[in-house]
N, C-alpha and C positions, 0 to 999 in steps of 0.2 A: 470645149469651145461651144459658144452659144450658136443656136441655129437661127436662120432667117425666119422672122415671123411675118406672115402676110396679113393684110387687113382682114379682120373678122376672126382670125385665129387667136388662141389664148396667148397673151403676152406674159401675164403673171397669174399664178395659181397658189392659193393657200389651202392647205388641207389639215383639218383637226388642230388648228393653232390654239394654244393655251398660254396665257401669260399671267404670272403671279408676282405680287410685291409682298413679301412676307407671307402672311396668311390670307391676304386679299387677292382674289382671282379677278383680274381685270378683263380677261378674255377667256372664254370657255369653249373649247372644241369648235372653233369657227372655221368654216371653209367657204370660199367663193373664188371666182376668177375675174380677171379683167381682160377684155379682148382688145386687140390692137384697133385703134381708130374710134373707140367708143368713149362716151362720157358716162362714167360709172359713179353713181352717188352712194355714199355711206351715211345713213341717217339713224336717228334714235334720240331718245331723251337725254338730258344731262346725266353723265355717269355711265353711259351705255358702253363705253369703250372705243368710241370712234377715233379719237386722237391717238390713243394707244395703238390702234390698228395701223394708222399711218406711220407711227413711229416704228412699228415692226417692219412695215414694207420698206422704209428707207434705212433700216439697219440701226436705228437709235436704240431700240429695244431688241433683245434676243429672246424669243419664246422658249419656254421650258419643254414644250411638246409641239408636235406637228411639223409639217414640212412647207417650205416656200420654194417654188420653182419660177425662175425668171428667165425668159427667152430660152426655154427648154433645158435650163441647167438648174439642178437642185442647189439651193443656196443655203449655206450654214454660217451663222455668226458673221454676216457681212457688216462692215462698218459704214457709217454715212458717207465717208470720203470715197470708199470703193463704190457704193451705190451711185454716187454722183458721176464717177468716171464711167459707169456702165449705163448712164442715160436716165437716171431718176433725179428729178428736181422737185423742190418743195417750197411752198410758202407756209406761213405760220399763223396760228390763231391770233397771236399778238404780234404786231409788225416787228420784224427783226431786221432793221436796216442800220447803217452807219449814219447816225443822225447829223454829225458834223460835216459829212461829205456831201457833195452835190449829187443831184439825180444822175448825171452822166457817170460820175465815178462809182456810184453804187451799182449801176447796171454793168459797167465795165468789170466790176469784181466778179460778175457771173461768168466772165470769159477766162478766168484764171486757169482753170483746169485744161483749157484748150491752147494755152500758150506754151510753146515748145522751147523757146530760147532760155538759156540759163540766167541766173540772177545777175551775173556780171554783164551780159549783153543788155539786160533790161536797165541796169544802172547807167550804162554808157549811152543807151538810146541811140544806137548807131547801126547803120547797115541793116543786117537781117532782122534785128530786134525792132528797128523802126518800121520796116516794111510789114512785119508781123502785126505790130500794134495798129497800123493803119488798116489792115485787113479786119482785125477784130473791131476797130472803131466803126468800120463800114457796116458790119453786122449789127452793132449796137444802135447805130443811127436808124437802121431799118426798123428795129423794135420800137424805138422812140417815136418814129413817124406812125407806125402801126397803132400804137396805144395813144396817140395824139397828146404827147407830153413834151413836145419840143419847146414850149414856152417856159418850162420849168427846168430845162436841162442843166442850168448853172446854179439853181437854187439849192441851198442845203436842205436835205429832206426833213430835218427837224423843224423847219419853218412851214412845212406844207400841211394843209388840212388832212385829216385822217384818211378820207376817201382817196386823195391823190397819193398818199403814202402806200396804200394798198396796191394802187396801180403801179407804182415804182417797184414794189416787191414782186409783182407779177412780171414786170419787164425784166428784172434781174434773173428770174427763173427761166424766162423765155430765151434770154441771152445764152443760156447754157445749151440750148437746142436739145432738150431732153426727148427721150422716147416715151417716158411716162412722167406726167406732171401731176403732182399731189397738191391739192388746194385745200387748206384747212380753214374753213369759214371765210372765204374771200370777200364776203359781203357784210361781215359783222360790223355793226356800228355805222352802216351807210344809210343815207336817206333813199327815198324811192328813185330819184333821178340817177343817183350813183349806182344803185343796184341794177337799173336798166342798162346803164353803160357797161358795167362789169359783165352782165349776162351776155351782152352783145359781143364783147371781146372774147369771152370764153367760147361762145359758139363759133366765132371767126377763127380762133386758134385751132379749134377742133376741125373745122371745115377746110380752111385754106392751108394750114400747115399739116393737116392729117395727124395732129398730136393726140395721143391717148391721155385721157384725164380721169383722175379719181378725185372726187369732190365730197367734202363734208360741208353741209349747209343746213341751217335751222329753218330757213324760210321755205316752207313746203311748196308754195306756189312756184318759186324759182326752181326747186328740185324737179318738180313735175314737168316744167317747161323745158329744162335743159337736158335731162338725163335720158339715156337709152335704156339703162337698167339700174335698179336700186337694190341695195342690200340693207336690211334693217336690223340693228342691234338693240338689245334691251338687257341691261344688267350683264353685259359681256357675252350674251348669247345671241346667235342669229335666230330671228323669229320670222323673217320673210326674205325672199329674193326673187326678183322678177322685173317685168316692165312697170312703168309708172301706173298704168291702168290696173295691173294685177296687184301691185302693192297697196294702192289706195283703196282697193276693195277687200283687202285681207282683214278679217275681224281682229286678229291678234295685233296688227298694226294700229287699227282704230282704237283698240283698248289701251295699248301701251303708249302710243305716241300722239295720235290725232285727237284723242279725248272726246270722240263722238259717241253718243249713246247708241245702243243697239236699235 
């Protein structure tokens, strides 16, 4: 049984994690932790192993070596479905939405794991099933208002501009009410105004909901503004771990990622 994790305590810890695909080692003996209530950034150049690391955390990949401890319990070969039921939600580098469905229906799909009535009740949409859906709809409407997307609630997401699609994907993840939210390049392809909006939402999710966030992002200025701590990967290895000030002053990071001369 998992233990209660208080703010500031370690929610998830990875120790000496290694992941290989054939003869290619994507992650090499990496260890770091994520504390409850923080925004934890994972950065590095292309091919550093960042997305592979998120895939390890949410159970899509199973490392050949190392240990993962989540909420005080050693986790082995967890599947994404199980990770979701235990409070880990995920957005993707490339938007993964049901393009023919409306914004509202896409966000409602994030409530699926929290629906307790069986399929027959859902088909009948009567009595307990109806009351349950109304409760879930109320939660979804709160997320819609929070992210300021009420005006597109009925619009098929395939018709939306990319920046709004990213916001809908965030809304679906928030509808799951996760304890750990994994964001894989949430601002990729956005203009400056869209990045500012997304940054504000991420900070508010962390502050108002107390949600723990692990973030991959290429925009260094965004990472430095949002993050409490940053871990830096390069060619699958950890080269730095610390506060934004510590990481930005680390010469290994400057050489490998920031590209600034000595």
